[in-house]
C-alpha positions as CSV (number, residue, x, y, z in Angstrom):
1,M,9.8,6.8,-35.0
2,T,12.6,6.6,-32.5
3,Y,12.6,8.2,-29.1
4,N,15.4,9.7,-27.0
5,W,15.8,9.4,-23.3
6,R,14.1,12.7,-22.5
7,E,11.0,11.7,-24.4
8,L,10.8,8.4,-22.5
9,L,11.0,10.1,-19.1
10,Y,8.4,12.7,-19.9
11,P,5.6,11.2,-17.7
12,A,8.1,11.1,-14.7
13,E,8.8,14.8,-15.3
14,W,5.1,15.6,-15.0
15,G,4.7,13.4,-12.0
16,F,7.5,15.3,-10.3
17,R,5.6,18.6,-11.1
18,F,2.4,17.1,-9.6
19,I,4.2,16.2,-6.4
20,I,5.7,19.8,-6.1
21,V,2.2,21.3,-6.6
22,A,0.6,18.9,-4.1
23,Q,3.2,19.9,-1.5
24,L,2.6,23.6,-2.2
25,V,-1.1,23.0,-1.8
26,A,-0.5,21.2,1.5
27,L,1.7,24.1,2.7
28,I,-0.9,26.8,1.7
29,S,-3.7,24.7,3.3
30,F,-1.7,24.5,6.5
31,F,-1.1,28.2,6.8
32,S,-4.4,29.5,5.6
33,G,-7.8,28.9,7.1
34,T,-9.3,27.2,4.1
35,D,-9.0,23.6,3.2
36,Y,-7.8,22.4,-0.2
37,V,-8.0,18.6,0.4
38,L,-9.7,17.9,-2.9
39,F,-7.1,19.7,-4.9
40,Y,-4.3,18.0,-2.9
41,Y,-5.7,14.6,-3.7
42,L,-6.3,15.5,-7.3
43,M,-2.6,16.4,-7.6
44,W,-1.5,13.1,-6.0
45,S,-3.9,11.1,-8.3
46,G,-2.3,12.9,-11.3
47,C,1.1,11.8,-10.0
48,T,-0.2,8.3,-9.7
49,V,-1.4,8.3,-13.3
50,C,2.0,9.6,-14.5
51,F,3.8,6.9,-12.5
52,L,1.6,4.2,-14.2
53,L,2.3,5.7,-17.6
54,Q,6.0,5.7,-16.9
55,L,5.8,2.1,-15.8
56,R,4.0,1.2,-19.0
57,I,6.6,3.0,-21.1
58,A,9.4,1.2,-19.2
59,I,7.8,-2.2,-19.8
60,L,7.3,-1.5,-23.5
61,F,10.9,-0.3,-23.8
62,I,12.2,-3.5,-22.1
63,Q,10.1,-5.6,-24.4
64,G,11.6,-3.8,-27.4
65,R,8.3,-2.2,-28.7
66,I,9.6,1.3,-28.3
67,P,12.8,2.0,-30.3
68,A,15.3,4.4,-28.9
69,T,17.9,6.5,-30.8
70,W,20.8,5.9,-28.5
71,L,20.5,2.1,-29.0
72,S,20.5,2.0,-32.8
73,N,23.6,1.1,-34.7
74,A,22.7,3.1,-37.8
């Protein structure tokens, strides 16, 4: 199975989404009287997990264990 560049960057895409939601939670928490600290940190921990997955995919790609379609000669 070969992967294209979009599939290899999928964890980074979800990490970006987690960052956006975390910032929205911080904004809502600032303007409302309630505190959403646990949800804020949950979103940032999700972003951290996505970053670590993206790092693992990048390392495996550099080592040649993940084949990519744009690099094949066939």
